[in-house]
N, CA, C and O atoms as a GROMACS GRO file, in nm:
protein
  472
    1MET      N    1   5.301  -9.556   4.408
    1MET     CA    2   5.245  -9.443   4.479
    1MET      C    3   5.125  -9.384   4.404
    1MET      O    4   5.031  -9.335   4.465
    2GLU      N    5   5.130  -9.390   4.269
    2GLU     CA    6   5.020  -9.337   4.190
    2GLU      C    7   4.890  -9.413   4.220
    2GLU      O    8   4.783  -9.354   4.227
    3TYR      N    9   4.902  -9.545   4.236
    3TYR     CA   10   4.784  -9.627   4.265
    3TYR      C   11   4.725  -9.590   4.400
    3TYR      O   12   4.603  -9.582   4.414
    4LEU      N   13   4.810  -9.567   4.498
    4LEU     CA   14   4.763  -9.532   4.631
    4LEU      C   15   4.693  -9.396   4.629
    4LEU      O   16   4.587  -9.378   4.689
    5THR      N   17   4.754  -9.300   4.560
    5THR     CA   18   4.693  -9.167   4.549
    5THR      C   19   4.558  -9.174   4.480
    5THR      O   20   4.461  -9.114   4.525
    6ALA      N   21   4.550  -9.249   4.370
    6ALA     CA   22   4.423  -9.263   4.298
    6ALA      C   23   4.318  -9.332   4.386
    6ALA      O   24   4.202  -9.291   4.387
    7PHE      N   25   4.360  -9.433   4.460
    7PHE     CA   26   4.267  -9.505   4.548
    7PHE      C   27   4.215  -9.415   4.659
    7PHE      O   28   4.095  -9.414   4.687
    8VAL      N   29   4.304  -9.340   4.722
    8VAL     CA   30   4.264  -9.253   4.833
    8VAL      C   31   4.173  -9.140   4.784
    8VAL      O   32   4.069  -9.114   4.845
    9VAL      N   33   4.210  -9.074   4.674
    9VAL     CA   34   4.129  -8.963   4.624
    9VAL      C   35   3.992  -9.012   4.575
    9VAL      O   36   3.889  -8.953   4.607
   10GLY      N   37   3.992  -9.121   4.498
   10GLY     CA   38   3.865  -9.177   4.452
   10GLY      C   39   3.779  -9.222   4.568
   10GLY      O   40   3.657  -9.202   4.567
   11GLY      N   41   3.841  -9.281   4.670
   11GLY     CA   42   3.766  -9.322   4.789
   11GLY      C   43   3.709  -9.204   4.865
   11GLY      O   44   3.597  -9.211   4.914
   12LEU      N   45   3.786  -9.096   4.874
   12LEU     CA   46   3.734  -8.976   4.943
   12LEU      C   47   3.617  -8.915   4.867
   12LEU      O   48   3.520  -8.869   4.928
   13ILE      N   49   3.626  -8.914   4.735
   13ILE     CA   50   3.513  -8.862   4.655
   13ILE      C   51   3.389  -8.948   4.679
   13ILE      O   52   3.280  -8.896   4.701
   14CYS      N   53   3.407  -9.079   4.673
   14CYS     CA   54   3.294  -9.170   4.694
   14CYS      C   55   3.238  -9.159   4.836
   14CYS      O   56   3.117  -9.165   4.856
   15ALA      N   57   3.327  -9.144   4.935
   15ALA     CA   58   3.281  -9.129   5.073
   15ALA      C   59   3.202  -9.000   5.090
   15ALA      O   60   3.100  -8.998   5.159
   16ALA      N   61   3.249  -8.891   5.029
   16ALA     CA   62   3.178  -8.763   5.038
   16ALA      C   63   3.039  -8.775   4.974
   16ALA      O   64   2.941  -8.721   5.027
   17VAL      N   65   3.031  -8.844   4.862
   17VAL     CA   66   2.902  -8.862   4.795
   17VAL      C   67   2.810  -8.949   4.881
   17VAL      O   68   2.690  -8.920   4.892
   18GLN      N   69   2.864  -9.053   4.942
   18GLN     CA   70   2.782  -9.139   5.027
   18GLN      C   71   2.730  -9.063   5.148
   18GLN      O   72   2.615  -9.081   5.187
   19ILE      N   73   2.813  -8.978   5.207
   19ILE     CA   74   2.768  -8.895   5.319
   19ILE      C   75   2.658  -8.801   5.272
   19ILE      O   76   2.559  -8.781   5.342
   20LEU      N   77   2.675  -8.743   5.155
   20LEU     CA   78   2.573  -8.654   5.099
   20LEU      C   79   2.442  -8.728   5.078
   20LEU      O   80   2.335  -8.674   5.107
   21LEU      N   81   2.449  -8.851   5.029
   21LEU     CA   82   2.327  -8.930   5.009
   21LEU      C   83   2.261  -8.968   5.142
   21LEU      O   84   2.138  -8.968   5.153
   22ASP      N   85   2.343  -8.999   5.241
   22ASP     CA   86   2.289  -9.043   5.370
   22ASP      C   87   2.235  -8.929   5.454
   22ASP      O   88   2.137  -8.946   5.527
   23ARG      N   89   2.297  -8.814   5.446
   23ARG     CA   90   2.263  -8.703   5.537
   23ARG      C   91   2.165  -8.602   5.480
   23ARG      O   92   2.114  -8.517   5.554
   24THR      N   93   2.137  -8.609   5.353
   24THR     CA   94   2.043  -8.514   5.292
   24THR      C   95   1.925  -8.591   5.232
   24THR      O   96   1.925  -8.714   5.229
   25LYS      N   97   1.829  -8.518   5.187
   25LYS     CA   98   1.713  -8.580   5.122
   25LYS      C   99   1.726  -8.578   4.971
   25LYS      O  100   1.628  -8.600   4.900
   26LEU      N  101   1.847  -8.553   4.921
   26LEU     CA  102   1.868  -8.551   4.777
   26LEU      C  103   1.856  -8.692   4.721
   26LEU      O  104   1.908  -8.787   4.779
   27MET      N  105   1.789  -8.704   4.610
   27MET     CA  106   1.776  -8.833   4.542
   27MET      C  107   1.906  -8.863   4.468
   27MET      O  108   1.977  -8.770   4.429
   28PRO      N  109   1.938  -8.990   4.448
   28PRO     CA  110   2.065  -9.026   4.382
   28PRO      C  111   2.084  -8.961   4.245
   28PRO      O  112   2.195  -8.922   4.211
   29GLY      N  113   1.979  -8.950   4.167
   29GLY     CA  114   1.990  -8.888   4.035
   29GLY      C  115   2.035  -8.743   4.045
   29GLY      O  116   2.115  -8.697   3.963
   30ARG      N  117   1.984  -8.673   4.143
   30ARG     CA  118   2.022  -8.533   4.159
   30ARG      C  119   2.166  -8.520   4.206
   30ARG      O  120   2.237  -8.427   4.166
   31VAL      N  121   2.210  -8.612   4.290
   31VAL     CA  122   2.349  -8.610   4.334
   31VAL      C  123   2.442  -8.637   4.216
   31VAL      O  124   2.548  -8.576   4.204
   32MET      N  125   2.402  -8.729   4.128
   32MET     CA  126   2.484  -8.759   4.010
   32MET      C  127   2.494  -8.637   3.919
   32MET      O  128   2.602  -8.606   3.867
   33VAL      N  129   2.384  -8.568   3.899
   33VAL     CA  130   2.385  -8.446   3.817
   33VAL      C  131   2.471  -8.339   3.884
   33VAL      O  132   2.543  -8.266   3.817
   34LEU      N  133   2.462  -8.331   4.016
   34LEU     CA  134   2.544  -8.236   4.091
   34LEU      C  135   2.692  -8.264   4.071
   34LEU      O  136   2.772  -8.171   4.056
   35LEU      N  137   2.731  -8.391   4.069
   35LEU     CA  138   2.870  -8.428   4.048
   35LEU      C  139   2.918  -8.391   3.907
   35LEU      O  140   3.027  -8.336   3.891
   36VAL      N  141   2.837  -8.419   3.808
   36VAL     CA  142   2.875  -8.386   3.670
   36VAL      C  143   2.887  -8.235   3.654
   36VAL      O  144   2.982  -8.187   3.593
   37CYS      N  145   2.793  -8.162   3.708
   37CYS     CA  146   2.798  -8.015   3.698
   37CYS      C  147   2.918  -7.959   3.775
   37CYS      O  148   2.982  -7.864   3.729
   38THR      N  149   2.948  -8.017   3.891
   38THR     CA  150   3.064  -7.972   3.968
   38THR      C  151   3.194  -7.996   3.890
   38THR      O  152   3.282  -7.910   3.888
   39GLY      N  153   3.205  -8.111   3.826
   39GLY     CA  154   3.322  -8.139   3.743
   39GLY      C  155   3.336  -8.040   3.629
   39GLY      O  156   3.447  -7.996   3.596
   40SER      N  157   3.223  -8.004   3.568
   40SER     CA  158   3.226  -7.906   3.459
   40SER      C  159   3.269  -7.768   3.509
   40SER      O  160   3.350  -7.701   3.445
   41VAL      N  161   3.215  -7.727   3.621
   41VAL     CA  162   3.249  -7.596   3.677
   41VAL      C  163   3.395  -7.592   3.720
   41VAL      O  164   3.464  -7.492   3.695
   42LEU      N  165   3.443  -7.699   3.783
   42LEU     CA  166   3.584  -7.703   3.822
   42LEU      C  167   3.676  -7.701   3.700
   42LEU      O  168   3.783  -7.641   3.704
   43GLY      N  169   3.633  -7.766   3.591
   43GLY     CA  170   3.709  -7.760   3.467
   43GLY      C  171   3.711  -7.620   3.409
   43GLY      O  172   3.814  -7.573   3.362
   44PHE      N  173   3.596  -7.553   3.412
   44PHE     CA  174   3.586  -7.416   3.363
   44PHE      C  175   3.677  -7.322   3.441
   44PHE      O  176   3.741  -7.233   3.384
   45LEU      N  177   3.684  -7.342   3.574
   45LEU     CA  178   3.766  -7.256   3.658
   45LEU      C  179   3.915  -7.289   3.651
   45LEU      O  180   3.997  -7.217   3.706
   46GLY      N  181   3.949  -7.400   3.584
   46GLY     CA  182   4.088  -7.439   3.571
   46GLY      C  183   4.142  -7.513   3.693
   46GLY      O  184   4.263  -7.530   3.707
   47ILE      N  185   4.054  -7.556   3.780
   47ILE     CA  186   4.095  -7.625   3.902
   47ILE      C  187   4.106  -7.776   3.880
   47ILE      O  188   4.189  -7.842   3.942
   48TYR      N  189   4.025  -7.829   3.792
   48TYR     CA  190   4.017  -7.975   3.779
   48TYR      C  191   4.141  -8.036   3.717
   48TYR      O  192   4.181  -8.146   3.756
   49GLU      N  193   4.203  -7.971   3.622
   49GLU     CA  194   4.320  -8.030   3.554
   49GLU      C  195   4.437  -8.053   3.650
   49GLU      O  196   4.494  -8.162   3.648
   50PRO      N  197   4.476  -7.956   3.735
   50PRO     CA  198   4.583  -7.986   3.831
   50PRO      C  199   4.542  -8.095   3.931
   50PRO      O  200   4.624  -8.177   3.971
   51PHE      N  201   4.415  -8.094   3.971
   51PHE     CA  202   4.365  -8.196   4.062
   51PHE      C  203   4.374  -8.334   3.996
   51PHE      O  204   4.410  -8.432   4.062
   52GLN      N  205   4.340  -8.342   3.869
   52GLN     CA  206   4.344  -8.469   3.797
   52GLN      C  207   4.489  -8.516   3.777
   52GLN      O  208   4.516  -8.636   3.783
   53LYS      N  209   4.580  -8.424   3.754
   53LYS     CA  210   4.721  -8.463   3.742
   53LYS      C  211   4.773  -8.522   3.872
   53LYS      O  212   4.851  -8.617   3.871
   54PHE      N  213   4.729  -8.466   3.984
   54PHE     CA  214   4.771  -8.517   4.114
   54PHE      C  215   4.706  -8.653   4.144
   54PHE      O  216   4.774  -8.746   4.188
   55ALA      N  217   4.576  -8.663   4.121
   55ALA     CA  218   4.501  -8.782   4.164
   55ALA      C  219   4.494  -8.892   4.059
   55ALA      O  220   4.462  -9.006   4.094
   56GLY      N  221   4.523  -8.863   3.934
   56GLY     CA  222   4.517  -8.965   3.830
   56GLY      C  223   4.376  -9.019   3.811
   56GLY      O  224   4.280  -8.943   3.801
   57SER      N  225   4.365  -9.151   3.806
   57SER     CA  226   4.235  -9.214   3.782
   57SER      C  227   4.138  -9.192   3.897
   57SER      O  228   4.017  -9.205   3.879
   58GLY      N  229   4.188  -9.159   4.013
   58GLY     CA  230   4.099  -9.131   4.126
   58GLY      C  231   4.013  -9.009   4.102
   58GLY      O  232   3.907  -8.994   4.163
   59ALA      N  233   4.056  -8.922   4.013
   59ALA     CA  234   3.979  -8.802   3.979
   59ALA      C  235   3.913  -8.813   3.842
   59ALA      O  236   3.809  -8.751   3.819
   60SER      N  237   3.971  -8.892   3.751
   60SER     CA  238   3.916  -8.895   3.615
   60SER      C  239   3.804  -8.996   3.598
   60SER      O  240   3.722  -8.983   3.507
   61VAL      N  241   3.797  -9.097   3.684
   61VAL     CA  242   3.696  -9.201   3.667
   61VAL      C  243   3.560  -9.165   3.727
   61VAL      O  244   3.459  -9.193   3.663
   62PRO      N  245   3.552  -9.103   3.846
   62PRO     CA  246   3.418  -9.070   3.899
   62PRO      C  247   3.344  -8.969   3.812
   62PRO      O  248   3.398  -8.918   3.714
   63LEU      N  249   3.221  -8.943   3.847
   63LEU     CA  250   3.137  -8.853   3.768
   63LEU      C  251   3.192  -8.711   3.760
   63LEU      O  252   3.159  -8.638   3.666
   64LEU      N  253   3.274  -8.671   3.854
   64LEU     CA  254   3.340  -8.541   3.842
   64LEU      C  255   3.424  -8.537   3.715
   64LEU      O  256   3.427  -8.437   3.644
   65GLY      N  257   3.493  -8.646   3.688
   65GLY     CA  258   3.575  -8.655   3.567
   65GLY      C  259   3.491  -8.651   3.440
   65GLY      O  260   3.533  -8.593   3.340
   66PHE      N  261   3.373  -8.712   3.444
   66PHE     CA  262   3.284  -8.708   3.329
   66PHE      C  263   3.240  -8.565   3.300
   66PHE      O  264   3.234  -8.523   3.184
   67GLY      N  265   3.209  -8.490   3.405
   67GLY     CA  266   3.173  -8.350   3.386
   67GLY      C  267   3.286  -8.270   3.326
   67GLY      O  268   3.264  -8.183   3.241
   68ASN      N  269   3.408  -8.299   3.370
   68ASN     CA  270   3.524  -8.230   3.314
   68ASN      C  271   3.545  -8.268   3.168
   68ASN      O  272   3.579  -8.182   3.087
   69VAL      N  273   3.524  -8.395   3.133
   69VAL     CA  274   3.536  -8.437   2.992
   69VAL      C  275   3.434  -8.363   2.906
   69VAL      O  276   3.467  -8.318   2.796
   70LEU      N  277   3.312  -8.350   2.956
   70LEU     CA  278   3.210  -8.275   2.882
   70LEU      C  279   3.255  -8.130   2.861
   70LEU      O  280   3.243  -8.076   2.751
   71TRP      N  281   3.307  -8.067   2.966
   71TRP     CA  282   3.351  -7.929   2.955
   71TRP      C  283   3.464  -7.916   2.854
   71TRP      O  284   3.462  -7.826   2.770
   72GLN      N  285   3.564  -8.005   2.861
   72GLN     CA  286   3.676  -7.998   2.768
   72GLN      C  287   3.628  -8.015   2.624
   72GLN      O  288   3.676  -7.945   2.534
   73GLY      N  289   3.534  -8.107   2.600
   73GLY     CA  290   3.480  -8.127   2.466
   73GLY      C  291   3.408  -8.005   2.414
   73GLY      O  292   3.424  -7.966   2.298
   74VAL      N  293   3.327  -7.944   2.500
   74VAL     CA  294   3.254  -7.823   2.458
   74VAL      C  295   3.352  -7.710   2.430
   74VAL      O  296   3.337  -7.637   2.332
   75LYS      N  297   3.452  -7.695   2.516
   75LYS     CA  298   3.551  -7.587   2.497
   75LYS      C  299   3.625  -7.603   2.364
   75LYS      O  300   3.641  -7.506   2.290
   76GLU      N  301   3.669  -7.725   2.334
   76GLU     CA  302   3.741  -7.748   2.208
   76GLU      C  303   3.650  -7.728   2.087
   76GLU      O  304   3.693  -7.671   1.987
   77ALA      N  305   3.526  -7.774   2.096
   77ALA     CA  306   3.434  -7.762   1.982
   77ALA      C  307   3.395  -7.616   1.959
   77ALA      O  308   3.379  -7.575   1.844
   78VAL      N  309   3.381  -7.538   2.064
   78VAL     CA  310   3.347  -7.396   2.047
   78VAL      C  311   3.465  -7.323   1.983
   78VAL      O  312   3.446  -7.237   1.898
   79ASP      N  313   3.586  -7.359   2.024
   79ASP     CA  314   3.704  -7.297   1.962
   79ASP      C  315   3.713  -7.331   1.813
   79ASP      O  316   3.756  -7.249   1.732
   80LYS      N  317   3.673  -7.452   1.777
   80LYS     CA  318   3.686  -7.499   1.639
   80LYS      C  319   3.568  -7.459   1.551
   80LYS      O  320   3.586  -7.414   1.438
   81TYR      N  321   3.444  -7.475   1.604
   81TYR     CA  322   3.324  -7.455   1.522
   81TYR      C  323   3.241  -7.333   1.560
   81TYR      O  324   3.144  -7.302   1.490
   82GLY      N  325   3.274  -7.265   1.665
   82GLY     CA  326   3.197  -7.151   1.708
   82GLY      C  327   3.078  -7.193   1.794
   82GLY      O  328   3.085  -7.292   1.866
   83PHE      N  329   2.972  -7.117   1.786
   83PHE     CA  330   2.855  -7.137   1.873
   83PHE      C  331   2.797  -7.277   1.862
   83PHE      O  332   2.756  -7.334   1.964
   84ILE      N  333   2.792  -7.334   1.743
   84ILE     CA  334   2.733  -7.467   1.725
   84ILE      C  335   2.814  -7.574   1.800
   84ILE      O  336   2.760  -7.680   1.832
   85GLY      N  337   2.940  -7.547   1.828
   85GLY     CA  338   3.024  -7.640   1.903
   85GLY      C  339   2.976  -7.662   2.045
   85GLY      O  340   3.004  -7.766   2.105
   86ALA      N  341   2.903  -7.564   2.100
   86ALA     CA  342   2.849  -7.581   2.235
   86ALA      C  343   2.749  -7.695   2.241
   86ALA      O  344   2.730  -7.755   2.347
   87PHE      N  345   2.687  -7.726   2.130
   87PHE     CA  346   2.587  -7.833   2.127
   87PHE      C  347   2.646  -7.968   2.090
   87PHE      O  348   2.589  -8.072   2.125
   88MET      N  349   2.759  -7.969   2.021
   88MET     CA  350   2.815  -8.097   1.976
   88MET      C  351   2.939  -8.141   2.052
   88MET      O  352   2.973  -8.259   2.047
   89GLY      N  353   3.006  -8.053   2.120
   89GLY     CA  354   3.133  -8.085   2.185
   89GLY      C  355   3.123  -8.191   2.293
   89GLY      O  356   3.208  -8.279   2.300
   90GLY      N  357   3.021  -8.182   2.376
   90GLY     CA  358   3.006  -8.279   2.483
   90GLY      C  359   2.978  -8.419   2.431
   90GLY      O  360   3.023  -8.518   2.490
   91PHE      N  361   2.904  -8.427   2.322
   91PHE     CA  362   2.873  -8.558   2.263
   91PHE      C  363   2.998  -8.624   2.205
   91PHE      O  364   3.021  -8.743   2.226
   92THR      N  365   3.076  -8.548   2.132
   92THR     CA  366   3.194  -8.607   2.070
   92THR      C  367   3.300  -8.644   2.173
   92THR      O  368   3.370  -8.744   2.156
   93ALA      N  369   3.313  -8.566   2.280
   93ALA     CA  370   3.414  -8.594   2.381
   93ALA      C  371   3.380  -8.715   2.466
   93ALA      O  372   3.469  -8.787   2.511
   94SER      N  373   3.252  -8.737   2.489
   94SER     CA  374   3.212  -8.845   2.580
   94SER      C  375   3.159  -8.968   2.508
   94SER      O  376   3.119  -9.065   2.573
   95ALA      N  377   3.158  -8.967   2.377
   95ALA     CA  378   3.097  -9.077   2.302
   95ALA      C  379   3.164  -9.212   2.329
   95ALA      O  380   3.096  -9.314   2.341
   96VAL      N  381   3.295  -9.214   2.339
   96VAL     CA  382   3.366  -9.341   2.361
   96VAL      C  383   3.330  -9.399   2.498
   96VAL      O  384   3.303  -9.519   2.508
   97GLY      N  385   3.331  -9.318   2.600
   97GLY     CA  386   3.299  -9.366   2.734
   97GLY      C  387   3.157  -9.415   2.747
   97GLY      O  388   3.131  -9.519   2.808
   98ILE      N  389   3.064  -9.342   2.689
   98ILE     CA  390   2.924  -9.382   2.694
   98ILE      C  391   2.903  -9.510   2.614
   98ILE      O  392   2.832  -9.601   2.658
   99SER      N  393   2.964  -9.518   2.497
   99SER     CA  394   2.951  -9.639   2.415
   99SER      C  395   3.009  -9.760   2.486
   99SER      O  396   2.949  -9.868   2.484
  100ALA      N  397   3.124  -9.744   2.550
  100ALA     CA  398   3.186  -9.856   2.623
  100ALA      C  399   3.096  -9.902   2.737
  100ALA      O  400   3.080 -10.022   2.759
  101ALA      N  401   3.036  -9.808   2.810
  101ALA     CA  402   2.946  -9.844   2.919
  101ALA      C  403   2.826  -9.923   2.868
  101ALA      O  404   2.784 -10.021   2.930
  102LEU      N  405   2.771  -9.880   2.756
  102LEU     CA  406   2.656  -9.951   2.699
  102LEU      C  407   2.695 -10.092   2.650
  102LEU      O  408   2.623 -10.188   2.675
  103ILE      N  409   2.808 -10.102   2.582
  103ILE     CA  410   2.852 -10.231   2.528
  103ILE      C  411   2.884 -10.328   2.641
  103ILE      O  412   2.842 -10.443   2.638
  104PHE      N  413   2.960 -10.282   2.742
  104PHE     CA  414   2.996 -10.372   2.852
  104PHE      C  415   2.874 -10.408   2.936
  104PHE      O  416   2.866 -10.520   2.988
  105GLY      N  417   2.780 -10.316   2.950
  105GLY     CA  418   2.656 -10.349   3.020
  105GLY      C  419   2.576 -10.454   2.945
  105GLY      O  420   2.517 -10.543   3.006
  106TYR      N  421   2.575 -10.444   2.814
  106TYR     CA  422   2.504 -10.542   2.732
  106TYR      C  423   2.571 -10.679   2.742
  106TYR      O  424   2.502 -10.781   2.753
  107ILE      N  425   2.703 -10.682   2.738
  107ILE     CA  426   2.777 -10.808   2.753
  107ILE      C  427   2.752 -10.868   2.891
  107ILE      O  428   2.734 -10.989   2.903
  108ALA      N  429   2.752 -10.785   2.993
  108ALA     CA  430   2.727 -10.835   3.129
  108ALA      C  431   2.588 -10.895   3.142
  108ALA      O  432   2.567 -10.987   3.221
  109SER      N  433   2.492 -10.843   3.065
  109SER     CA  434   2.357 -10.900   3.072
  109SER      C  435   2.352 -11.041   3.015
  109SER      O  436   2.262 -11.118   3.049
  110PHE      N  437   2.446 -11.075   2.929
  110PHE     CA  438   2.453 -11.213   2.878
  110PHE      C  439   2.524 -11.305   2.978
  110PHE      O  440   2.488 -11.422   2.992
  111VAL      N  441   2.624 -11.252   3.047
  111VAL     CA  442   2.702 -11.333   3.140
  111VAL      C  443   2.622 -11.361   3.267
  111VAL      O  444   2.624 -11.473   3.318
  112PHE      N  445   2.552 -11.261   3.318
  112PHE     CA  446   2.475 -11.275   3.441
  112PHE      C  447   2.327 -11.280   3.408
  112PHE      O  448   2.286 -11.248   3.296
  113GLU      N  449   2.248 -11.319   3.504
  113GLU     CA  450   2.104 -11.328   3.483
  113GLU      C  451   2.037 -11.199   3.529
  113GLU      O  452   2.016 -11.180   3.649
  114PRO      N  453   2.004 -11.109   3.435
  114PRO     CA  454   1.941 -10.984   3.475
  114PRO      C  455   1.796 -11.005   3.516
  114PRO      O  456   1.725 -11.088   3.459
  115ARG      N  457   1.754 -10.931   3.616
  115ARG     CA  458   1.613 -10.937   3.658
  115ARG      C  459   1.577 -10.804   3.723
  115ARG      O  460   1.664 -10.732   3.770
  116MET      N  461   1.452 -10.775   3.724
  116MET     CA  462   1.400 -10.652   3.784
  116MET      C  463   1.398 -10.666   3.935
  116MET      O  464   1.375 -10.775   3.988
  117LYS      N  465   1.424 -10.557   4.006
  117LYS     CA  466   1.415 -10.558   4.151
  117LYS      C  467   1.269 -10.564   4.192
  117LYS      O  468   1.181 -10.512   4.124
  118LYS      N  469   1.245 -10.629   4.303
  118LYS     CA  470   1.106 -10.638   4.354
  118LYS      C  471   1.079 -10.533   4.456
  118LYS      O  472   0.968 -10.526   4.509
   0.00000   0.00000   0.00000
C-alpha cells in the first residue's frame, strides 16, 4: 500500500506541475524554483512533515521534498550555530543528494552517448 500511495501522490504532484507548465507562460526553471520554495514554506509551516509521512517517497523525491530538506538543514544549523547556520545549513543537508545526482549523471554520460540538442 505504501508503494501505491507514493506512486499516486508523486504522480499527482507531477501532473499538477505539468498542467502548470502547459497552461501558464512560466518557464520550466521558474516552476522548479517555485516547487523548491513551496517545499521550504510548507516545511516552515509544519505541513510538509505529516504530508511526507503519509506519502513517503511520493513526497520526498520531487522538488518539493528538496525544498523541505533545505529548510530542515537551515533550521538545524541555525539552532546549532546561530545566524551563520542560515548560510551553511542548506548546503550540508542537501550535499549528499546533489553529489549523487552529479556522480550518477557523470556515469550516465559514459554509458550513453551525450550530445547537444539541435
